[in-house]
ROKOL-616008 format. One record per residue: x, y, z of N, C-alpha, C, CB in turn. Coordinates in steps of 0.05 Angstrom, whole numbers, padded with zeros to 5 digits, always signed. Each point is the difference from the previous one (the first is absolute). Glycine has a CB too. Example, Ala and Ser with C-alpha at 12.3 -4.5 7.8 and 13.67 -1.06 7.14 Angstrom:
+00264-00114+00156-00018+00024+00000+00018+00024+00000-00038-00023+00025
+00031+00044-00039+00016+00024+00001-00015+00022+00014+00024-00013-00043
END
This chain:
+00017-00024+00000-00017+00024+00000+00018+00025+00000-00037-00025+00024
+00031+00045-00041+00016+00024-00001+00001+00014+00028-00012+00005-00049
+00035+00007+00056+00004+00012+00026-00020+00023+00004+00049-00012-00002
-00055+00027-00020-00018+00022+00003-00028-00009+00008+00027+00025-00035
-00036-00047+00022-00027-00011+00007+00000-00011+00029-00008-00011-00048
+00030-00001+00056+00002-00011+00027-00003+00023+00020+00029-00037-00016
-00016+00059+00011-00001+00023+00018-00028+00012+00002+00047+00010-00011
-00063-00013-00011-00027+00010+00000-00018-00018+00016+00007+00021-00045
-00004-00048+00041-00017-00019+00013+00005-00003+00030-00001-00024-00043
+00026+00029+00051+00007-00003+00029-00018+00017+00018+00047-00011-00014
-00049+00037+00010-00017+00016+00017-00030-00008-00001+00033+00037-00005
-00042-00045-00020-00027-00009-00003-00006-00025+00017-00001+00019-00046
+00020-00037+00046-00002-00025+00016-00001+00007+00030+00024-00026-00035
-00007+00044+00044+00001+00008+00028-00027+00013+00009+00050+00006-00004
-00060+00011-00014-00026+00012+00006-00022-00021+00002+00015+00042-00024
-00015-00061+00006-00020-00022+00000+00002-00016+00025+00002-00002-00049
+00022-00005+00058+00004-00015+00024-00010+00015+00025+00039-00023-00021
-00033+00049+00021-00009+00017+00023-00030+00002+00000+00043+00026-00002
-00055-00024-00022-00029+00002-00001-00013-00026+00010+00004+00032-00039
+00007-00055+00030-00011-00026+00008+00003-00003+00030+00012-00019-00044
+00011+00027+00056+00004-00002+00028-00021+00017+00015+00049-00009-00007
-00053+00033-00003-00019+00018+00013-00028-00011-00002+00029+00039-00012
-00036-00050-00011-00026-00012-00004-00005-00024+00019+00001+00015-00048
+00021-00031+00052-00002-00023+00017-00005+00009+00029+00030-00026-00030
-00016+00048+00039-00004+00010+00027-00029+00010+00003+00049+00013+00002
-00059+00001-00022-00028+00009+00001-00019-00023+00002+00013+00040-00026
-00007-00062+00012-00018-00023+00000+00000-00013+00028+00009-00008-00048
+00015+00007+00060+00001-00011+00027-00015+00017+00020+00045-00020-00011
-00042+00046+00008-00014+00019+00018-00030-00003-00004+00038+00032-00002
-00047-00035-00023-00028-00002-00005-00012-00025+00012+00007+00024-00042
+00009-00046+00042-00010-00025+00012-00002+00003+00030+00021-00026-00037
-00002+00040+00049+00000+00003+00029-00023+00018+00009+00050-00006+00000
-00058+00025-00018-00020+00019+00008-00028-00007-00011+00036+00035+00002
-00038-00060-00012-00025-00009-00012-00023+00003+00021+00025-00031-00031
-00047+00042+00022-00024+00003+00017-00023-00014-00013+00017+00043+00019
-00033-00057-00003-00024-00013-00011-00022+00020-00004+00013-00043+00024
-00024+00044-00047-00022+00018-00006-00024-00007+00018+00016+00006-00048
-00026+00014+00062-00021-00005+00019-00028+00004-00012+00032+00014+00036
-00051-00030-00027-00028+00003-00008-00011+00024+00015-00005-00050-00009
-00008+00068-00005-00012+00023+00013-00026-00009+00014+00019+00031-00035
-00020-00026+00061-00022-00009+00016-00014+00025+00013+00023-00045+00009
-00049+00047-00012-00015+00021+00013-00013-00011+00025-00009+00022-00045
+00018-00012+00068-00011-00008+00025-00027+00015+00004+00046-00010+00020
-00068-00004-00014-00025+00013+00003+00001+00022+00022-00023-00042-00014
+00008+00064+00009+00000+00022+00019-00010-00010+00027-00009+00032-00037
+00023-00024+00058-00008-00008+00027+00012-00026+00010-00041+00025-00008
+00054-00040-00010+00012-00025+00008+00029+00004+00007-00032-00025-00030
+00039+00019+00054+00027+00004+00010+00016-00026-00003-00016+00035+00032
+00039-00033-00046+00017-00024-00003+00018-00002+00025+00000+00005-00051
-00002-00028+00064+00017-00004+00024+00030+00003-00006-00035-00030+00019
+00050+00038+00002+00028+00004-00004+00014-00026-00009-00001+00035+00036
+00019-00032-00055+00015-00022-00012-00017-00021-00013+00035+00009+00034
-00059-00001-00043-00016-00018-00015-00006+00013-00028-00021-00019+00042
+00013+00003-00061-00006+00009-00027-00029-00006-00006+00048-00008-00015
-00061+00026+00002-00028-00004-00008-00001-00012-00028-00015+00039+00028
+00001-00062-00030-00004-00014-00025-00029+00003-00008+00039-00033+00009
-00046+00046-00031-00028+00004-00007-00014-00026-00009+00012+00047-00012
-00038-00047+00013-00016-00022-00010+00003-00002-00030-00032+00004+00038
+00029-00028-00049+00001-00003-00029+00011-00027-00008+00005+00049-00004
-00004-00053-00022+00010-00026-00010+00030+00001-00005-00045-00007-00021
+00057-00016+00022+00028-00003-00008+00004-00028-00010+00015+00034+00035
+00008-00039-00048+00006-00027-00011+00014-00016+00022+00004+00018-00047
-00015-00041+00053+00010-00017+00022+00009-00027-00011-00029+00024+00033
+00052-00034-00024+00009-00026-00008+00014+00000-00027-00036-00020+00027
+00040-00003-00038+00013-00003-00026-00011-00025-00014+00042+00022+00017
-00046-00019-00043-00014-00021-00015+00015-00027+00001-00019+00035-00029
+00046-00034+00033+00016-00024+00000+00004-00011+00029+00022+00015-00042
-00034-00002+00062+00002-00009+00027-00027-00010+00010+00038+00033+00009
-00043-00059-00010-00027-00010+00005-00011+00004+00028+00011-00034-00033
+00007+00039+00052-00009+00005+00027-00005+00029+00006+00025-00040+00014
-00026+00057-00034-00006+00028+00002-00026+00007-00013+00049+00011+00001
-00056+00014-00002-00025+00009-00013+00003+00001-00031-00012+00026+00041
+00034-00036-00051+00004-00004-00029+00000+00025-00017-00022-00043+00006
+00030+00066+00006+00001+00024-00015-00026+00013-00006+00041-00017-00019
-00062+00010+00035-00027+00011-00005-00004+00026+00016-00017-00047-00008
-00002+00062+00000-00007+00025+00013-00015-00006+00026-00002+00024-00044
+00011-00012+00066-00011-00004+00027-00006+00027+00012+00025-00044+00006
-00048+00046+00008-00007+00025+00012+00008+00001+00030-00039+00003-00031
+00046+00020+00040+00007+00004+00028-00015+00024+00011+00045-00022-00007
-00051+00022+00033-00010+00024+00013+00024+00018+00006-00039-00026+00020
+00034+00050-00011+00021+00018+00009+00011-00009+00027-00021+00039-00026
+00046-00035+00030+00013-00008+00026+00026+00015+00004-00021-00046-00004
+00031+00043+00028+00026+00011+00007+00019-00024+00004-00019+00042+00022
+00045-00038-00029+00020-00021+00006+00025+00014+00009-00020-00031-00035
+00035+00018+00053+00025+00012+00010+00019+00005-00022-00007-00024+00043
+00019+00047-00043+00021+00007-00020+00024-00018+00003-00017+00048-00001
+00023-00055+00027+00024-00017+00005-00008-00025+00015+00028+00042+00002
-00011-00062-00004-00003-00024+00017+00004+00008+00029+00016-00030-00038
-00029+00016+00056+00003+00007+00029+00029-00005+00008-00048-00013+00009
+00059+00033+00004+00028-00001+00008+00004-00012+00028+00009+00041-00029
+00015-00047+00035+00006-00012+00026-00006+00019+00023+00035-00028-00021
-00029+00054+00017-00005+00019+00022-00030+00004+00004+00044+00023-00010
-00060-00025-00012-00029+00002+00003-00011-00024+00016-00002+00025-00043
+00012-00049+00036-00010-00024+00013+00008+00000+00030+00004-00025-00043
+00018+00036+00050+00009+00001+00028-00019+00016+00018+00048-00005-00015
-00060+00026+00003-00020+00016+00015-00024-00017+00006+00016+00042-00023
-00022-00062+00007-00022-00018+00004+00007-00022+00019-00017+00011-00045
+00042-00022+00042+00010-00021+00017+00027+00009+00012-00025-00036-00027
+00025+00048+00050+00024+00012+00012+00023-00021+00004-00029+00033+00022
+00022-00058-00020+00021-00020+00004+00015-00008-00025-00027-00017+00038
+00016+00027-00061+00013-00006-00025+00027+00016-00001-00045-00008-00023
+00066-00006+00015+00027+00012+00000+00012-00001-00028+00006-00012+00048
+00012+00032-00053+00014+00001-00026+00024+00019+00004-00043-00010-00027
+00061+00008+00008+00023+00018+00000-00009+00028-00007+00030-00037-00013
-00019+00057+00026-00008+00028-00004+00005+00008-00029+00011+00011+00047
+00008-00023-00060+00006+00007-00028-00021-00010-00019+00048-00001+00011
-00064-00018-00002-00021-00012-00018-00028+00009+00007+00030-00039-00006
-00033+00062+00019-00026+00009+00009-00020+00004-00023+00023+00022+00038
-00013-00014-00061-00018+00005-00023-00002-00023-00019+00012+00048+00004
+00000-00071+00004-00003-00024-00017-00028-00012+00005+00051-00008+00001
-00061-00007-00020-00027-00012+00005+00001-00020+00022-00011+00007-00048
-00009-00007+00065-00002-00020+00021-00005-00027-00013-00018+00034+00033
+00032-00054-00022-00003-00028-00010-00003-00018+00024+00027+00010-00042
-00026-00037+00037-00004-00019+00022-00027+00005+00014+00050-00004+00006
-00070+00012-00022-00027+00006+00011-00020-00018-00013+00013+00048+00008
-00029-00061+00007-00020-00019-00011-00023+00016-00012+00012-00035+00034
-00029+00020-00048-00024+00013-00012-00018+00012+00022+00002-00033-00037
-00006+00019+00059-00017+00010+00021+00012+00025+00013-00016-00046+00009
+00042+00047-00005+00013+00023+00012-00002+00025-00019+00031-00031+00025
-00029+00026-00050-00003+00022-00019-00029+00011+00000+00037-00019-00028
-00055+00000+00030-00029+00008+00001-00005+00016+00025-00012-00041-00026
+00023+00033+00048-00005+00014+00026+00012+00028-00001+00001-00044+00024
+00023+00046-00036+00012+00026-00002-00018+00020-00016+00046-00022+00002
-00055+00012-00025-00017+00018-00017-00026+00008+00015+00019-00023-00041
-00031+00004+00055-00025+00006+00014+00005+00021+00022-00016-00047-00009
+00040+00045+00022+00006+00020+00021+00003+00028-00012+00023-00037+00026
-00017+00039-00052+00002+00026-00013-00026+00009-00012+00048-00010-00009
-00069-00005+00013-00025+00006-00013+00000-00007-00029-00007+00036+00032
+00024-00056-00039+00003-00008-00028-00005-00030-00002+00033+00038-00009
-00025-00050-00014-00002-00028-00005+00022-00008-00020-00050+00000+00010
+00053-00026-00015+00018-00008-00021-00014+00005-00027+00022-00035+00030
-00008+00041-00051-00012+00004-00026-00011-00026-00012+00030+00039-00008
-00050-00036-00008-00009-00023-00016+00019-00003-00023-00049+00007+00013
+00046-00030-00027+00018-00005-00023-00005+00020-00023+00002-00049+00013
-00028+00055-00017-00007+00020-00020+00013+00027+00006-00043-00024-00008
+00041+00032+00033+00011+00026+00008+00031+00000-00003-00038+00006+00032
+00051-00027-00024+00029+00000-00002+00009+00001-00029+00003-00026+00042
-00015+00010-00059+00008-00001-00028-00006+00026-00015-00007-00049+00001
-00015+00062+00004-00007+00025-00013+00020+00022+00009-00048-00014-00002
+00054+00015+00028+00020+00020+00009+00027-00004-00012-00026+00003+00043
+00033-00029-00049+00026-00006-00011+00002+00006-00030+00004-00035+00035
-00024+00029-00050+00002+00002-00029-00016+00021-00014+00009-00047+00002
-00026+00061+00013-00016+00020-00013-00022-00012-00018+00039+00031+00001
-00046-00017-00021-00023-00009-00017+00008-00009-00028-00028+00032+00026
+00054-00031-00032+00008-00007-00027+00012-00028-00003+00009+00048-00006
-00012-00065+00026+00008-00028-00002+00030-00004+00000-00041-00007-00024
+00056+00025+00035+00029-00002+00000+00011-00024+00015+00002+00049-00005
+00020-00060-00004+00012-00024+00013+00015+00008+00025+00003-00022-00045
+00010+00045+00045+00015+00009+00023-00012+00027+00010+00042-00024-00017
-00041+00030+00042-00010+00026+00009+00013+00024-00014-00009-00021+00044
+00035+00018-00048+00015+00023-00012+00001-00001-00030+00027+00000+00040
-00034-00023-00053-00003-00003-00029+00027+00003-00014-00046+00018+00003
+00068-00015+00011+00025+00007-00013+00019-00024-00004-00005+00045+00020
+00006-00063+00000+00019-00022-00002-00015-00026-00005+00031+00024+00031
-00020-00041-00047-00011-00027-00005+00012-00020+00019-00008+00012-00048
+00034-00011+00051+00014-00018+00018+00013+00016+00022+00008-00033-00037
+00007+00020+00054+00014+00014+00021+00017+00023-00011+00000-00042+00028
-00003+00067-00019+00014+00022-00012+00030+00001+00006-00042+00024+00003
+00052-00039+00016+00029-00001+00006+00011+00028+00004+00003-00042-00028
-00016+00056+00046+00010+00027+00007+00007+00004+00029-00029+00016-00037
+00040-00037+00048+00008+00002+00028-00019-00013+00020+00023+00041-00012
-00046-00050+00002-00020-00014+00017+00004-00030-00002-00033+00038-00006
+00042-00050+00028+00006-00029-00002-00025-00016+00002+00044+00008+00021
-00064+00001-00005-00025-00015+00002+00001-00020+00023-00007+00006-00048
+00031-00014+00056+00002-00020+00022-00005+00012+00027+00033-00025-00028
-00032+00052+00030-00006+00014+00024-00022+00021-00006+00047-00008+00019
-00065+00012+00000-00020+00021-00004+00013+00028+00002-00037-00031+00018
+00021+00051-00025+00010+00027+00001-00020+00018+00015+00025-00006-00043
-00018+00030+00051-00019+00018+00013-00025+00003-00016+00038+00024+00021
-00061-00021-00007-00026+00000-00014-00003+00024-00018-00019-00025+00039
+00034+00047-00034-00004+00024-00016+00022+00003-00021-00022+00021+00039
+00037-00042-00045+00021+00001-00020-00011-00009-00028+00035-00009+00036
-00020+00016-00057-00006-00008-00027-00024+00014-00011+00020-00044+00009
-00019+00071-00009-00022+00015-00012-00003-00007-00030+00007+00036+00034
+00015-00044-00046-00002-00006-00029-00015-00026-00005+00043+00023-00007
-00051-00037+00028-00015-00025-00003-00028+00002+00012+00043-00025+00000
-00053+00049+00005-00027+00002+00012-00021-00008-00021+00016+00036+00031
-00040-00041-00021-00022-00007-00018-00011+00026-00013-00011-00041+00028
-00007+00038-00048-00011+00024-00012-00019+00016+00018+00003-00024-00043
-00009+00013+00067-00015+00014+00020+00018+00011+00022-00040-00029-00010
+00067+00025+00007+00019+00010+00020+00004-00017+00024-00014+00044-00015
+00009-00070+00012+00004-00019+00022+00027-00013-00002-00050-00009+00003
+00065+00008+00019+00027-00011+00001+00001-00030+00006+00016+00045+00014
+00004-00058-00025+00007-00027+00008-00019-00022-00010+00019+00020+00039
-00033-00015-00060-00019-00020-00011+00013-00016-00022-00039+00030+00012
+00056-00050-00004+00012-00017-00020+00030-00004+00003-00035+00016-00030
+00047-00004+00051+00029-00003+00002+00010-00002+00029+00003+00024-00042
-00019-00019+00062+00011+00000+00027-00007-00026+00015-00004+00050+00000
-00018-00052+00013-00009-00024+00013-00027-00009-00010+00027+00012+00041
-00034-00037-00037-00027-00009-00006-00019+00013+00021+00017-00044-00020
-00042+00047+00013-00019+00013+00018-00025-00017+00003+00017+00045-00014
-00025-00047+00040-00025-00015+00006-00024+00015-00013+00020-00018+00043
-00038+00002-00054-00025+00010-00011-00023-00012+00017+00019+00004-00047
-00040+00012+00051-00021-00008+00018-00020-00020-00011+00005+00043+00020
+00005-00063-00035-00017-00020-00012+00014-00027-00001-00023+00035-00027
+00007-00057+00027+00011-00026-00004+00008-00005-00029-00028-00016+00038
+00048-00001-00042+00009-00005-00028-00018-00022-00012+00047+00012+00012
-00061-00004-00033-00017-00018-00015+00005+00002-00030-00035+00003+00036
+00028-00024-00050+00003+00000-00029-00020-00020-00012+00049+00013+00003
-00056-00010-00029-00019-00019-00012+00009-00029+00002-00013+00037-00031
-00005-00054+00039+00006-00029+00002+00015-00007+00025+00000-00001-00049
+00002+00019+00068+00015-00006+00024-00014-00022+00017+00017+00048+00000
-00002-00068+00010-00012-00020+00017-00012+00012+00025+00034-00033-00017
-00056+00022+00027-00014+00012+00023+00018+00000+00025-00043-00016-00020
+00060-00004+00023+00017-00001+00024+00022+00021+00000-00010-00049+00003
+00012+00064-00025+00020+00022-00001-00013+00027+00005+00027-00027-00032
-00053+00028+00032-00014+00026+00004+00007+00011+00027-00037-00015-00030
+00045+00041+00030+00007+00014+00025+00025-00012+00014-00048+00013+00005
+00062-00030-00019+00024-00011+00011+00023+00020-00001-00015-00047-00013
+00015+00063-00008+00021+00020-00004-00011+00028-00003+00028-00035-00022
-00012+00055+00028-00007+00028-00004+00017+00011-00024-00012+00006+00049
+00001+00013-00063+00014+00012-00023+00022+00018+00010-00042-00003-00028
+00064+00003+00014+00022+00020+00003+00006+00011-00027+00019-00024+00041
-00012+00049-00042+00005+00014-00026+00025+00017+00001-00049+00000-00008
+00061+00003-00016+00019+00021-00004+00029-00004+00008-00038+00027+00004
+00046-00051+00003+00027-00005+00008+00018-00008-00023-00016-00012+00045
+00040+00003-00039+00019-00009-00020-00001-00030-00004+00029+00040+00011
-00024-00048-00036+00002-00028-00006+00030-00007-00001-00044+00000-00027
+00053-00015+00047+00028-00004+00002+00008-00029+00005+00003+00047+00016
+00021-00053-00025+00013-00025+00006+00025+00007+00016-00019-00025-00041
+00037+00006+00044+00025+00006+00014+00018+00019-00016-00003-00045+00022
-00001+00046-00048+00018+00016-00016-00013+00021-00018+00030-00039+00001
-00057+00038-00003-00013+00019-00018-00023+00015+00015+00011-00030-00039
-00016+00054+00029-00022+00017+00010-00016+00010-00024+00027+00014+00041
-00054-00016-00039-00017+00011-00020-00023+00014+00013+00013-00037-00032
-00022+00058+00019-00024+00014+00010-00025-00018-00005+00021+00045-00009
-00041-00042+00026-00025-00014-00005-00019+00020-00015+00006-00030+00041
-00018+00021-00063-00018+00017-00015-00024+00009+00018+00013-00023-00043
-00025+00045+00035-00022+00011+00017-00023-00020+00003+00012+00045-00016
-00015-00064-00002-00022-00019+00001+00007-00026+00013-00018+00021-00041
+00043-00024+00049+00010-00026+00011-00012-00005+00028+00042+00005-00027
-00053-00029+00030-00013-00008+00025+00018-00021+00014-00046+00010-00018
+00050-00006+00044+00015-00019+00016-00016-00006+00025+00044+00017-00018
-00036-00036+00033-00015-00008+00024+00018-00010+00022-00039-00012-00030
+00028+00012+00054+00016-00008+00023-00019-00008+00023+00038+00031-00013
-00029-00049+00030-00016-00008+00023-00002+00025+00018+00014-00049-00003
-00038+00055+00014-00004+00025+00015+00016+00003+00025-00045-00001-00018
+00054-00021+00030+00016+00002+00024+00030+00003-00006-00034-00027+00024
+00042+00029-00049+00028+00003-00007+00011+00027+00009-00008-00030-00040
+00032+00029+00050+00015+00025+00007+00027-00001-00013-00025+00004+00045
+00028+00009-00068+00024-00002-00016+00013+00027-00005-00019-00041-00021
+00044+00041+00014+00015+00025-00003-00006+00013-00027+00035-00018+00029
-00052+00006-00045-00006+00013-00026-00030+00006-00003+00039-00024-00020
-00054+00023+00042-00028+00007-00001-00006+00023+00020-00012-00048-00013
+00000+00069+00002-00009+00023+00016-00029+00006-00008+00047+00019+00004
-00055+00006-00002-00027+00008-00007-00003+00030-00001-00017-00042+00021
-00006+00050-00032-00009+00028+00001-00030-00001+00005+00036+00017-00031
-00048+00005+00038-00028+00001+00007-00017+00015-00021+00012-00003+00049
-00038+00000-00048-00018+00014-00017-00024+00009+00016+00015-00027-00040
-00033+00042+00028-00023+00011+00014-00021+00008-00020+00029+00016+00037
-00054-00020-00030-00022+00009-00017+00000+00030-00003-00027-00040+00014
+00018+00050-00037+00000+00029-00005-00028+00011+00001+00041-00005-00027
-00060-00010+00037-00028+00009+00002-00003+00020+00022-00016-00044-00017
END
């Protein structure tokens, strides 16, 4: 290549490389600052939304998935209006209910775990609330457009510093909130639902044997995957495990 042409191309190449580097940095920044588009909700006049709860209006939404036979198969389902906790119940919140409950001071804002179905139910009742129904939990997680993930952005594990093997503070990961602004629905801990686990064709001796849990991680010893918004799981109600917590809900009438 002639020396004169080489001298011309060299600065062009340097400019291109600098531009690409700058563009890559912008892309990384954009990913870090990603925000989930929120559904605009009009709260009825005179209705007060309780502190740290979210108002979910009445209406239809897409529930389940057509390829998951134990779900509502992606059909339209109606819900009444209700409130649901913005965050999973934290350890410091649970200690106010049960003073003998202990935890490390550094983990005060982590979701409470090792709590049975009955204990979670009792906590919610003491707050004038209840456990959410399955319809309420799924609608709060996925909105009305049938999305697979609350945040709609990642298909698999995003590999951005979140290991998944340990829970995180209940108010972390704003980039993964639901379209109604609810945190932790699909990546932190499984959550007790106020219903028994049932499915079409279920044997009678299994009825009310298990309670529904929603929104945790699907993990093995070496892999972590998010659970889709429609994924249904179950657990014996007296189980107290380090990966099951809960949040509360309340009627909006």
